[in-house]
VOBA-1610 file (N, C-alpha, C; in pm, whole numbers, padded with zeros to 5 digits, always signed):
BEGIN
Met+00083-00120+00000Met+00000+00000+00000Met+00087+00125+00000Ser+00204+00116-00058Ser+00295+00229-00062Ser+00230+00347-00132Gly+00250+00466-00075Gly+00198+00586-00139Gly+00061+00626-00093Thr+00004+00561+00010Thr-00125+00602+00063Thr-00111+00741+00124Asn-00194+00834+00079Asn-00188+00973+00126Asn-00273+00991+00250Val-00214+01046+00354Val-00285+01068+00480Val-00273+01216+00518Leu-00386+01275+00556Leu-00386+01411+00609Leu-00410+01403+00759Val-00310+01445+00838Val-00317+01441+00984Val-00362+01579+01032Val-00474+01583+01104Val-00532+01710+01149Val-00532+01714+01301Asp-00456+01808+01358Asp-00448+01823+01503Asp-00395+01963+01533Asp-00451+02027+01636Asp-00406+02162+01667Asp-00273+02164+01742Ser-00229+02049+01792Ser-00102+02040+01863Ser+00011+02007+01764Ala+00111+02094+01757Ala+00225+02067+01668Ala+00296+01938+01709Leu+00301+01912+01841Leu+00366+01790+01888Leu+00289+01666+01841Met+00155+01670+01851Met+00075+01556+01807Met+00089+01534+01656Arg+00089+01641+01580Arg+00108+01628+01436Arg+00241+01561+01405Lys+00344+01604+01476Lys+00478+01550+01454Lys+00484+01401+01490Leu+00426+01365+01605Leu+00430+01225+01650Leu+00351+01134+01557Ile+00230+01176+01521Ile+00147+01093+01433Ile+00212+01078+01296Lys+00267+01188+01245Lys+00333+01182+01115Lys+00452+01085+01119Arg+00530+01092+01225Arg+00647+01004+01233Arg+00606+00858+01244Ile+00504+00829+01325Ile+00457+00691+01339Ile+00415+00635+01205Leu+00344+00714+01127Leu+00294+00666+00997Leu+00405+00658+00893Thr+00488+00760+00884Thr+00591+00761+00780Thr+00699+00657+00807Asp+00723+00622+00933Asp+00824+00521+00964Asp+00790+00384+00907Thr+00662+00360+00875Thr+00624+00232+00816Thr+00665+00222+00670Gly+00688+00336+00604Gly+00718+00336+00462Gly+00595+00320+00374Glu+00477+00316+00435Glu+00353+00293+00360Glu+00280+00422+00326Phe+00306+00530+00399Phe+00221+00647+00392Phe+00297+00774+00356Glu+00231+00857+00275Glu+00275+00994+00251Glu+00187+01084+00336Val+00246+01164+00425Val+00168+01235+00525Val+00182+01386+00510Cys+00067+01453+00508Cys+00060+01599+00519Cys-00014+01631+00648Thr+00000+01754+00696Thr-00064+01790+00823Thr-00144+01918+00809Ala-00243+01932+00899Ala-00324+02054+00908Ala-00345+02086+01055Arg-00353+02215+01089Arg-00356+02257+01229Arg-00496+02264+01289Asn-00599+02259+01207Asn-00737+02256+01257Asn-00830+02217+01142Gly-00960+02211+01172Gly-01054+02167+01070Gly-01062+02260+00950Leu-01053+02388+00974Leu-01060+02484+00864Leu-00939+02468+00772Asp-00822+02453+00830Asp-00700+02431+00752Asp-00711+02300+00674Ala-00770+02197+00735Ala-00786+02068+00667Ala-00874+02080+00544Leu-00987+02150+00557Leu-01078+02165+00442Leu-01011+02242+00329Glu-00928+02340+00364Glu-00858+02418+00261Glu-00755+02332+00188Gln-00700+02231+00257Gln-00598+02147+00196Gln-00654+02026+00122Met-00780+01991+00143Met-00836+01867+00090Met-00819+01855-00061Gln-00852+01960-00136Gln-00845+01952-00281Gln-00701+01936-00329Arg-00609+02001-00261Arg-00469+01992-00302Arg-00407+01858-00265Val-00434+01811-00143Val-00371+01688-00094Val-00441+01563-00146Gln-00574+01567-00162Gln-00653+01451-00203Gln-00615+01329-00119Pro-00633+01338+00012Pro-00590+01227+00098Pro-00676+01102+00080Asp-00613+00988+00093Asp-00687+00861+00095Asp-00752+00839+00231Val-00689+00894+00336Val-00739+00882+00473Val-00711+01013+00545Val-00801+01052+00635Val-00782+01168+00721Val-00783+01120+00865Thr-00682+01160+00945Thr-00691+01141+01090Thr-00730+01275+01151Leu-00828+01273+01240Leu-00892+01398+01281Leu-00903+01408+01432Asp-00840+01509+01488Asp-00855+01541+01630Asp-00996+01597+01653Val-01039+01598+01777Val-01174+01645+01809Val-01174+01792+01851Asn-01097+01825+01954Asn-01098+01960+02011Asn-00991+02046+01945Met-01034+02139+01858Met-00943+02229+01787Met-01006+02367+01774Pro-00924+02472+01770Pro-00977+02608+01752Pro-01020+02630+01607Glu-01097+02736+01585Glu-01146+02779+01453Glu-01250+02683+01394Met-01215+02554+01385Met-01314+02455+01344Met-01280+02322+01411Asp-01373+02268+01491Asp-01348+02144+01565Asp-01362+02023+01474Gly-01329+01908+01529Gly-01328+01786+01451Gly-01464+01743+01398Leu-01570+01755+01479Leu-01703+01714+01433Leu-01752+01802+01319Thr-01730+01932+01329Thr-01771+02022+01222Thr-01695+01991+01094Cys-01565+01966+01108Cys-01484+01932+00992Cys-01531+01800+00930Leu-01558+01702+01016Leu-01606+01572+00966Leu-01736+01588+00887Ala-01828+01668+00941Ala-01955+01690+00871Ala-01932+01750+00733Glu-01837+01843+00723Glu-01808+01906+00594Glu-01740+01809+00499Ile-01650+01726+00550Ile-01586+01625+00465Ile-01690+01531+00408Met-01781+01484+00493Met-01884+01389+00447Met-01983+01455+00352Arg-02002+01586+00367Arg-02094+01655+00277Arg-02027+01687+00143Gln-01903+01732+00148Gln-01836+01778+00027Gln-01771+01666-00054Asp-01696+01581+00015Asp-01615+01482-00056Asp-01585+01365+00037Pro-01681+01275+00059Pro-01663+01170+00159Pro-01540+01084+00134Arg-01468+01058+00240Arg-01351+00970+00235Arg-01327+00916+00375Pro-01246+00811+00391Pro-01227+00750+00523Pro-01163+00846+00623Val-01224+00855+00740Val-01174+00940+00848Val-01155+00855+00972Val-01040+00866+01035Val-01012+00801+01163Val-01002+00909+01269Met-01091+00907+01368Met-01089+01004+01475Met-00978+00969+01574Val-00910+01071+01625Val-00808+01053+01728Val-00853+01133+01848Ser-00901+01064+01953Ser-00968+01133+02062Ser-00922+01081+02197Ser-00957+01153+02302Ser-00919+01114+02437Ser-01008+01002+02486Leu-00967+00935+02595Leu-01042+00823+02652Leu-01141+00867+02758Thr-01166+00997+02773Thr-01260+01046+02873Thr-01402+01013+02831Glu-01496+01030+02925Glu-01637+01006+02893Glu-01684+01102+02785Asp-01644+01229+02796Asp-01681+01326+02693Asp-01621+01285+02558Gly-01496+01237+02562Gly-01433+01191+02439Gly-01506+01074+02378Ala-01559+00985+02461Ala-01636+00870+02412Ala-01763+00915+02343Leu-01836+01008+02404Leu-01961+01057+02346Leu-01937+01123+02210Val-01833+01206+02202Val-01803+01274+02077Val-01758+01174+01971Thr-01678+01076+02011Thr-01631+00976+01915Thr-01746+00894+01860Leu-01839+00854+01945Leu-01955+00778+01897Leu-02040+00863+01803Glu-02051+00992+01831Glu-02122+01081+01740Glu-02051+01088+01606Ala-01917+01093+01609Ala-01840+01096+01485Ala-01860+00968+01404Leu-01863+00853+01471Leu-01886+00727+01400Leu-02025+00725+01337Ala-02124+00780+01408Ala-02259+00788+01352Ala-02263+00882+01232Met-02174+00981+01229Met-02170+01076+01118Met-02093+01024+00996Gly-02024+00911+01012Gly-01956+00853+00897Gly-01809+00824+00913Ala-01749+00859+01029Ala-01609+00823+01051Ala-01595+00672+01050Val-01484+00623+00996Val-01461+00479+00984Val-01422+00418+01117Asp-01334+00485+01191Asp-01281+00425+01313Asp-01223+00536+01401Tyr-01162+00497+01512Tyr-01106+00593+01605Tyr-00983+00531+01670Val-00893+00616+01716Val-00779+00573+01796Val-00779+00659+01922Pro-00789+00599+02039Pro-00790+00678+02163Pro-00651+00726+02200Lys-00640+00854+02234Lys-00513+00907+02285Lys-00497+00858+02429Pro-00390+00785+02459Pro-00377+00728+02593Pro-00348+00830+02702Gly-00302+00949+02664Gly-00265+01046+02767Gly-00339+01177+02760Gly-00458+01178+02699Gly-00535+01301+02690Gly-00510+01375+02561Thr-00551+01503+02558Thr-00547+01582+02435Thr-00408+01590+02374Val-00308+01618+02457Val-00168+01613+02413Val-00106+01491+02480Ser-00088+01385+02404Ser-00049+01256+02459Ser+00097+01228+02432Leu+00180+01236+02535Leu+00323+01214+02518Leu+00356+01066+02501Asn+00261+00978+02538Asn+00284+00834+02523Asn+00204+00777+02406Leu+00198+00851+02298Leu+00126+00806+02179Leu+00185+00677+02122Glu+00311+00651+02151Glu+00374+00527+02104Glu+00300+00404+02156Asp+00230+00418+02267Asp+00156+00304+02323Asp+00048+00256+02227Val-00001+00344+02142Val-00107+00304+02048Val-00059+00312+01903Ala+00074+00315+01884Ala+00128+00328+01749Ala+00083+00215+01657Ala+00089+00091+01706Ala+00049-00023+01622Ala-00098-00015+01586Asp-00180+00026+01682Asp-00323+00040+01658Asp-00350+00150+01555Leu-00280+00261+01568Leu-00295+00372+01474Leu-00261+00328+01332Val-00148+00262+01315Val-00106+00217+01182Val-00207+00118+01125Ala-00251+00021+01207Ala-00346-00080+01158Ala-00477-00017+01116Lys-00524+00082+01191Lys-00654+00142+01160Lys-00647+00236+01041Val-00537+00306+01025Val-00521+00390+00905Val-00507+00301+00782Arg-00433+00192+00796Arg-00418+00097+00686Arg-00554+00040+00645Ala-00634-00001+00743Ala-00766-00056+00714Ala-00858+00050+00656Ala-00848+00173+00707Ala-00934+00281+00658Ala-00910+00308+00510Ala-00785+00292+00466Ala-00755+00316+00324Ala-00829+00219+00233Arg-00871+00105+00288Arg-00946+00006+00209Arg-01095+00005+00244Ala-01135+00090+00337Ala-01269+00082+00392Ala-01374+00144+00299Arg-01496+00099+00320Arg-01612+00157+00251Arg-01668+00269+00339Val-01678+00388+00284Val-01727+00502+00361Val-01879+00498+00367Arg-01931+00505+00489Arg-02076+00510+00510Arg-02119+00655+00516Arg-02199+00698+00421Arg-02247+00837+00422Arg-02337+00859+00542Ala-02319+00974+00604Ala-02401+01008+00720Ala-02542+01040+00676Gly-02634+01024+00769Gly-02774+01058+00741Gly-02851+01054+00870Gly-02970+01109+00873Gly-03048+01107+00995Gly-03085+00965+01034Leu-03057+00928+01159Leu-03086+00793+01203Leu-03234+00761+01191Thr-03320+00855+01228Thr-03464+00830+01220Thr-03506+00800+01077Ala-03460+00880+00981Ala-03496+00856+00841Ala-03446+00722+00793Arg-03321+00686+00830Arg-03266+00558+00788Arg-03347+00443+00846Leu-03386+00456+00974Leu-03459+00348+01038Leu-03598+00330+00977Leu-03663+00441+00941Leu-03793+00428+00877Leu-03781+00354+00746Thr-03681+00387+00667Thr-03659+00318+00541Thr-03626+00171+00564Gln-03538+00144+00660Gln-03495+00007+00683Gln-03606-00077+00745Arg-03692-00016+00827Arg-03804-00093+00882Arg-03900-00134+00773Ala-03915-00048+00671Ala-03996-00086+00556Ala-03932-00204+00483Arg-03798-00201+00472Arg-03728-00313+00409Arg-03744-00441+00492Val-03740-00427+00625Val-03758-00542+00712Val-03894-00606+00688Ala-03998-00523+00681Ala-04133-00575+00660Ala-04143-00650+00528Ala-04080-00595+00424Ala-04084-00661+00294Ala-03999-00787+00293Ala-03881-00779+00351Ala-03790-00893+00348Ala-03840-01009+00432Ala-03916-00979+00537Ala-03963-01085+00626Ala-04065-01175+00558Thr-04126-01128+00449Thr-04227-01207+00380Thr-04174-01275+00255Ala-04047-01256+00224Ala-03991-01318+00103Ala-03848-01359+00131Pro-03804-01476+00081Pro-03665-01518+00101Pro-03569-01425+00030Ser-03455-01398+00092Ser-03357-01308+00032Ser-03275-01379-00074Arg-03250-01311-00184Arg-03164-01367-00287Arg-03020-01374-00240His-02989-01307-00129His-02853-01307-00078His-02825-01429+00010Ala-02929-01496+00059Ala-02907-01612+00144Ala-02843-01723+00063Arg-02754-01799+00123Arg-02687-01906+00051Arg-02784-02019+00021Ala-02794-02057-00102Ala-02886-02163-00144Ala-02850-02294-00075Gly-02953-02361-00019Gly-02935-02493+00037Gly-02877-02496+00178Thr-02842-02381+00236Thr-02782-02383+00369Thr-02881-02349+00479Ala-02980-02264+00449Ala-03078-02228+00551Ala-03172-02345+00577Arg-03220-02357+00701Arg-03310-02466+00738Arg-03443-02406+00781Pro-03543-02396+00691Pro-03669-02329+00724Pro-03739-02390+00845Gln-03720-02522+00868Gln-03790-02587+00977Gln-03709-02589+01106Ala-03596-02518+01112Ala-03512-02518+01231Ala-03588-02459+01349Ala-03549-02504+01469Ala-03614-02455+01589Ala-03587-02306+01607Pro-03681-02233+01667Pro-03655-02091+01696Pro-03531-02077+01784Ala-03460-01969+01766Ala-03336-01948+01842Ala-03365-01900+01983Asp-03281-01942+02077Asp-03291-01898+02215Asp-03200-01780+02245Leu-03097-01760+02160Leu-02995-01661+02190Leu-02931-01611+02061Val-02909-01479+02052Val-02842-01418+01937Val-02710-01359+01986Leu-02601-01395+01918Leu-02467-01345+01950Leu-02417-01261+01835Val-02370-01140+01863Val-02328-01046+01758Val-02184-01005+01782Gly-02102-01012+01677Gly-01964-00965+01683Gly-01943-00850+01586Ala-01868-00749+01628Ala-01842-00632+01542Ala-01714-00564+01585Ser-01653-00493+01491Ser-01534-00415+01521Ser-01543-00284+01444Thr-01449-00259+01352Thr-01447-00134+01276Thr-01580-00110+01205Gly-01640+00005+01229Gly-01769+00037+01168Gly-01888-00016+01244Gly-01863-00087+01354Gly-01971-00153+01425Gly-02066-00065+01503Pro-02019+00035+01579Pro-02113+00109+01665Pro-02231+00170+01590Ala-02206+00235+01478Ala-02317+00295+01403Ala-02408+00188+01344Leu-02349+00079+01296Leu-02428-00028+01235Leu-02513-00101+01339Leu-02458-00121+01457Leu-02537-00184+01564Leu-02663-00105+01593Ala-02651+00028+01597Ala-02768+00112+01623Ala-02874+00092+01515Glu-02831+00079+01391Glu-02926+00065+01281Glu-02994-00072+01282Ile-02917-00178+01305Ile-02974-00313+01300Ile-03058-00342+01424Leu-03004-00316+01542Leu-03075-00352+01665Leu-03199-00267+01685Ala-03200-00145+01633Ala-03318-00060+01646Ala-03436-00113+01566Gln-03411-00203+01474Gln-03520-00260+01393Gln-03587-00380+01460Leu-03529-00430+01569Leu-03589-00544+01638Leu-03705-00495+01725Pro-03820-00559+01715Pro-03938-00513+01791Pro-03926-00546+01940Ala-04007-00479+02021Ala-04006-00504+02165Ala-04043-00649+02196Ser-04116-00714+02106Ser-04158-00853+02125Ser-04052-00955+02082Phe-03936-00908+02037Phe-03831-01000+01991Phe-03800-01098+02103Pro-03816-01229+02081Pro-03815-01323+02194Pro-03680-01372+02241Ala-03572-01344+02170Ala-03440-01396+02210Ala-03352-01284+02263Pro-03281-01307+02373Pro-03183-01209+02419Pro-03071-01194+02315Val-03007-01077+02314Val-02899-01048+02221Val-02776-01009+02303Ile-02662-01072+02274Ile-02536-01037+02340Ile-02438-00988+02236Val-02377-00873+02261Val-02291-00806+02164Val-02148-00800+02215Ala-02054-00843+02131Ala-01911-00822+02155Ala-01862-00725+02049Gln-01850-00598+02085Gln-01801-00491+01997Gln-01664-00451+02047His-01562-00462+01963His-01428-00422+02003His-01429-00272+02036Ile-01398-00239+02162Ile-01412-00101+02206Ile-01341-00082+02340Pro-01289+00037+02370Pro-01229+00061+02502Pro-01336+00061+02612Ala-01294+00030+02734Ala-01388+00024+02846Ala-01458+00158+02868Ser-01387+00268+02848Ser-01446+00399+02874Ser-01552+00436+02773Phe-01563+00362+02663Phe-01662+00392+02559Phe-01791+00311+02575Thr-01784+00198+02650Thr-01896+00104+02646Thr-02024+00160+02706Ala-02014+00232+02818Ala-02134+00287+02880Ala-02204+00383+02785Ala-02126+00467+02718Ala-02185+00562+02623Ala-02249+00489+02506Leu-02184+00383+02457Leu-02242+00305+02347Leu-02373+00241+02391Ala-02375+00182+02510Ala-02498+00118+02559Ala-02611+00219+02572Arg-02580+00340+02621Arg-02684+00443+02633Arg-02738+00482+02495Arg-02650+00500+02398Arg-02695+00537+02263Arg-02783+00428+02202Leu-02743+00303+02221Leu-02823+00193+02170Leu-02958+00186+02241Asp-02958+00208+02371Asp-03082+00203+02447Asp-03180+00310+02399Glu-03128+00428+02365Glu-03213+00535+02312Glu-03271+00500+02176Ala-03197+00422+02097Ala-03241+00390+01960Ala-03329+00266+01953Cys-03320+00177+02053Cys-03382+00045+02043Cys-03510+00034+02123Glu-03599-00053+02075Glu-03718-00088+02152Glu-03684-00186+02264Leu-03581-00266+02246Leu-03534-00355+02351Leu-03450-00275+02451Thr-03436-00327+02573Thr-03358-00261+02677Thr-03212-00301+02664Val-03123-00203+02667Val-02981-00229+02645Val-02903-00209+02775His-02814-00305+02805His-02733-00301+02926His-02585-00310+02890Glu-02500-00238+02963Glu-02357-00264+02961Glu-02330-00375+03061Val-02256-00477+03020Val-02229-00590+03110Val-02105-00558+03193Thr-02127-00525+03320Thr-02017-00497+03413Thr-02013-00598+03527Arg-02113-00686+03534Arg-02123-00786+03641Arg-02204-00902+03587Ser-02223-01004+03666Ser-02306-01117+03625Ser-02453-01075+03622Met-02520-01102+03510Met-02659-01061+03492Met-02738-01176+03431Pro-02863-01198+03473Pro-02946-01301+03408Pro-02976-01262+03264Val-02977-01361+03176Val-03006-01338+03035Val-03155-01356+03014Arg-03222-01248+02972Arg-03367-01250+02959Arg-03411-01197+02823Pro-03521-01249+02768Pro-03577-01193+02645Pro-03610-01045+02664Gly-03608-00971+02553Gly-03639-00828+02558Gly-03520-00742+02595Asn-03401-00804+02600Asn-03282-00731+02644Asn-03165-00753+02549Ile-03081-00649+02540Ile-02956-00655+02466Ile-02844-00629+02565Tyr-02740-00712+02563Tyr-02629-00702+02656Tyr-02502-00670+02579Val-02438-00557+02612Val-02317-00512+02543Val-02197-00539+02633Gly-02105-00622+02585Gly-01987-00655+02663Gly-01901-00534+02691Arg-01851-00523+02813Arg-01767-00410+02852Arg-01634-00414+02776Gly-01589-00298+02731Gly-01464-00290+02658Gly-01344-00325+02743Asp-01235-00367+02677Asp-01110-00406+02743Asp-01129-00524+02838Ala-01239-00596+02822Ala-01267-00718+02898Ala-01333-00815+02800Asp-01365-00935+02848Asp-01439-01029+02765Asp-01576-01053+02826Val-01672-01089+02741Val-01808-01115+02785Val-01840-01262+02756Leu-01891-01332+02858Leu-01917-01475+02847Leu-02060-01507+02887Val-02110-01618+02834Val-02239-01674+02876Val-02208-01797+02961Ala-02282-01813+03071Ala-02259-01927+03160Ala-02392-01973+03219Pro-02399-02099+03259Pro-02522-02146+03325Pro-02534-02085+03465Gly-02657-02053+03503Gly-02683-02001+03637Gly-02795-02079+03703Ala-02819-02052+03831Ala-02920-02126+03905Ala-03058-02110+03843Gly-03088-01990+03792Gly-03220-01966+03734Gly-03219-01958+03583Gly-03114-02005+03520Gly-03102-01995+03375Gly-02969-01933+03338Pro-02945-01909+03211Pro-02815-01855+03168Pro-02790-01715+03222Val-02662-01686+03245Val-02621-01553+03286Val-02514-01504+03190Val-02498-01372+03182Val-02390-01312+03104Val-02302-01236+03203Lys-02170-01245+03182Lys-02081-01182+03279Lys-01958-01125+03209Ser-01899-01027+03274Ser-01776-00965+03227Ser-01659-01028+03300Val-01556-01069+03226Val-01439-01132+03286Val-01314-01063+03231Pro-01200-01075+03299Pro-01078-01013+03248Pro-01044-01060+03107Ala-00989-00970+03028Ala-00954-01001+02890Ala-00852-01115+02885Ser-00875-01208+02795Ser-00784-01321+02777Ser-00663-01279+02696Ser-00544-01312+02745Ser-00422-01279+02671Ser-00407-01365+02545Ala-00488-01470+02533Ala-00482-01556+02416Ala-00559-01497+02298His-00631-01388+02322His-00710-01325+02217His-00664-01180+02199Arg-00659-01136+02074Arg-00605-01003+02044Arg-00704-00892+02069Trp-00831-00914+02035Trp-00932-00808+02040Trp-01030-00834+02152His-01080-00725+02213His-01171-00740+02326His-01283-00637+02320Pro-01404-00679+02361Pro-01443-00813+02401Pro-01424-00913+02286Ser-01373-01031+02316Ser-01345-01132+02215Ser-01474-01197+02165Val-01495-01193+02034Val-01613-01258+01976Val-01597-01409+01984Asp-01477-01459+01953Asp-01455-01604+01962Asp-01483-01656+02102Arg-01436-01583+02202Arg-01454-01631+02339Arg-01601-01627+02381Leu-01675-01525+02336Leu-01819-01520+02364Leu-01891-01640+02304Val-01867-01664+02175Val-01938-01774+02108Val-01898-01909+02167Ala-01769-01926+02198Ala-01724-02052+02258Ala-01794-02078+02391Ser-01814-01972+02470Ser-01881-01989+02600Ser-02025-02034+02582Ala-02093-01982+02480Ala-02232-02023+02455Ala-02239-02166+02404Arg-02142-02204+02322Arg-02141-02340+02266Arg-02123-02446+02373Arg-02062-02411+02486Arg-02032-02511+02588Arg-02156-02567+02656Phe-02264-02488+02661Phe-02381-02541+02730Phe-02512-02525+02652Ala-02512-02444+02546Ala-02636-02421+02470Ala-02644-02516+02352Asp-02765-02550+02313Asp-02788-02630+02192Asp-02752-02544+02072Pro-02650-02582+01993Pro-02609-02497+01882Pro-02719-02472+01780Glu-02815-02565+01770Glu-02924-02546+01674Glu-03018-02433+01717Arg-03004-02389+01842Arg-03088-02279+01891Arg-03006-02151+01911Leu-02889-02147+01848Leu-02806-02027+01849Leu-02809-01960+01712Val-02809-01827+01713Val-02789-01749+01591Val-02670-01656+01615Cys-02574-01659+01524Cys-02455-01574+01536Cys-02451-01477+01418Val-02414-01354+01446Val-02407-01249+01343Val-02269-01189+01344Gln-02200-01195+01229Gln-02067-01139+01217Gln-02073-01014+01130Leu-02051-00899+01195Leu-02059-00771+01126Leu-01920-00719+01091Thr-01918-00602+01030Thr-01797-00538+00983Thr-01685-00536+01087Gly-01561-00549+01041Gly-01447-00540+01132Gly-01320-00596+01073Met-01208-00549+01125Met-01077-00601+01086Met-01052-00737+01148Gly-00969-00817+01082Gly-00923-00941+01141Gly-01018-01057+01122Asp-01009-01156+01212Asp-01088-01278+01199Asp-01157-01319+01328Asp-01162-01230+01427Asp-01223-01263+01556Asp-01367-01308+01536Gly-01400-01427+01587Gly-01535-01481+01577Gly-01553-01583+01467Ala-01468-01580+01366Ala-01489-01668+01250Ala-01478-01816+01287Glu-01378-01851+01365Glu-01357-01992+01400Glu-01474-02048+01478Glu-01516-01978+01582Glu-01623-02029+01668Glu-01759-02023+01600Met-01785-01918+01520Met-01912-01913+01449Met-01921-02023+01344Ala-01810-02054+01278Ala-01808-02164+01182Ala-01839-02296+01252Ala-01790-02311+01376Ala-01818-02432+01453Ala-01967-02441+01487Val-02028-02328+01517Val-02173-02326+01543Val-02249-02373+01419Ala-02212-02320+01303Ala-02279-02358+01179Ala-02259-02508+01151Ala-02140-02559+01173Ala-02112-02701+01148Ala-02193-02790+01241Ala-02229-02739+01359Ala-02306-02817+01456Ala-02456-02799+01439Gly-02499-02728+01335Gly-02641-02712+01308Gly-02700-02577+01344Gly-02616-02485+01394Gly-02666-02351+01424Gly-02672-02265+01299Arg-02718-02143+01316Arg-02732-02052+01202Arg-02645-01929+01222Thr-02583-01886+01114Thr-02491-01772+01119Thr-02518-01678+01003Ile-02496-01549+01030Ile-02508-01446+00927Ile-02375-01373+00917Ala-02324-01359+00796Ala-02207-01275+00770Ala-02253-01154+00691Glu-02215-01035+00737Glu-02248-00915+00658Glu-02181-00923+00522Ala-02254-00887+00417Ala-02201-00894+00281Ala-02094-00788+00257Glu-02002-00820+00167Glu-01893-00728+00136Glu-01944-00596+00082Glu-02057-00599+00014Glu-02109-00478-00050Glu-02148-00368+00049Thr-02174-00405+00176Thr-02212-00303+00275Thr-02114-00291+00390Ala-02025-00387+00409Ala-01933-00384+00523Ala-01832-00270+00508Val-01811-00195+00615Val-01706-00092+00614Val-01571-00159+00591Val-01545-00269+00664Val-01426-00351+00644Val-01471-00497+00644Trp-01446-00568+00533Trp-01495-00706+00520Trp-01389-00806+00568Gly-01337-00783+00688Gly-01239-00874+00744Gly-01305-00986+00820Met-01372-00955+00930Met-01435-01056+01015Met-01544-01133+00941Pro-01641-01065+00876Pro-01742-01144+00804Pro-01683-01219+00685Gly-01586-01159+00617Gly-01523-01226+00503Gly-01454-01354+00543Glu-01390-01353+00661Glu-01322-01473+00709Glu-01422-01583+00742Leu-01538-01546+00797Leu-01642-01646+00823Leu-01689-01709+00693Val-01706-01629+00590Val-01747-01681+00460Val-01639-01773+00403Arg-01512-01730+00410Arg-01403-01812+00355Arg-01392-01947+00424Arg-01432-01953+00551Arg-01427-02080+00623Arg-01550-02166+00600Gly-01641-02118+00516Gly-01763-02193+00488Gly-01860-02195+00604Gly-01849-02096+00694Gly-01931-02097+00814Gly-02050-02004+00813Ala-02084-01945+00698Ala-02195-01850+00691Ala-02319-01919+00636Thr-02423-01931+00718Thr-02551-01983+00670Thr-02613-01887+00569Ala-02597-01757+00595Ala-02647-01654+00504Ala-02546-01541+00498Val-02531-01483+00380Val-02445-01367+00358Val-02537-01254+00314Leu-02551-01151+00397Leu-02656-01052+00378Leu-02604-00909+00384Pro-02655-00820+00297Pro-02628-00677+00318Pro-02691-00635+00450Asn-02633-00533+00513Asn-02675-00502+00650Asn-02822-00467+00665His-02885-00413+00558His-03025-00373+00574His-03121-00491+00575Leu-03072-00613+00547Leu-03158-00731+00551Leu-03134-00818+00674Ile-03036-00784+00756Ile-03001-00870+00868Ile-03113-00875+00972Ala-03171-00762+01008Ala-03276-00762+01110Ala-03394-00849+01069Ala-03433-00843+00942Ala-03546-00924+00894Ala-03518-01073+00911His-03395-01114+00882His-03360-01254+00900His-03362-01293+01047Leu-03314-01206+01134Leu-03317-01236+01275Leu-03460-01254+01323Ile-03546-01164+01281Ile-03688-01174+01323Ile-03749-01304+01273Asp-03717-01343+01150Asp-03771-01466+01092Asp-03717-01590+01162Trp-03588-01591+01191Trp-03525-01709+01252Trp-03559-01725+01399Val-03586-01617+01468Val-03604-01623+01612Val-03750-01644+01653Arg-03843-01598+01570Arg-03984-01603+01614Arg-04035-01747+01621
//
C-alpha cells in the first residue's frame, strides 16, 4: 500500500509531529498535516488524501464540524483521534454515527506524550481505513424508517442473498443471538438492533471491540435507539428476552449457566485473544452449554478474523450464522473470514439482517 496519502489534522504541533512520524516510519504512507478543521478543508483539494486522521478539540473549526463538511463535500475515510474520557467517548460515537470509519484513543489526553503506546493500533486502523467503505451520514430516524420498511418486505420473502441450500426453514426458533463487530460496528449496531421489535423473543449479546471507557456511552446510545432494553455488562446478569447485553470494553463477555437460567458476565480479557471483548470467546462460552441449533450468530464489519472460527463451529453443529455482505461492510475482514471458512448460513447486506433475525427467532 505504498503511497497512501494521509492528512493528519491536530491543533497540537507535537501531536502532528508524532502521528506523522509513526505513519511515515512504516514506509507505507505519505503524510501531510493541518492545524485545525478549517485548515484541513482548505488542503483537501490539493492533498486529495486517501485517509484523514482527525482530532476532536481544535480552535477555529473542531473535529465534528470538519467531519460533517468532509462527508458533505467529498466523503472519504476518516479516523478520529480522541481522548479516553467520557466526553471523548460521546463525541467519538457521534463521529462514528456521522460517517467516521474508526477511532484511535489518545492514551494520555489531548496532548499525549505516550502516543507510542497506540502506534500499532494507529497504523493498523489507518491501513484498514484506506481500504474501507465510507458510510455516508444521514439522519438515524430517516434511515430506520426506510430500513423498517425493508424489514417488513424482506420478512415475507426469502432473500436472494441467502446461501442456497444452507438455511433450514424448519429449524427450531433461536434462544440466543450473539453479535460480533469491530471497525464500523457502533453505528451499524444502532441501525440493525433498532429494527428489532419489543416482542423480539431472544436475548442479544454483543461483543463490539471497544475501550472500556466507551462502552457505557455506546450502551446508552443503543438504548435510546432500540425498543429492547440495552445493558452494559459490568457484572453477572441473568439473560432474559427483551434485552440486549453489550460486553464491557477491554474485557471479555461470556455466557454461563446459572441457578435460574443462563447468565452473562464480564471477565478479564484473555491474553490468548487479540481483540476485546473477544467474539470467539463469547461464542465458545455459549457453545459449551447451549444447543447450537438454537443459536444465531451475526458477524458484522471489522478487521481481522475474531469470531470466524467459533461461528463456523456453530454452523457445522447445526446452528445458524449471518455474515455481513462485502457490499455493505465498512471492512470485510471478520465477516469475510467467516465466509471463507464456509461458516456462513447466510451472507446478507446489512439492511436485511434484522429481517432474517426476526424470521429465525420467532
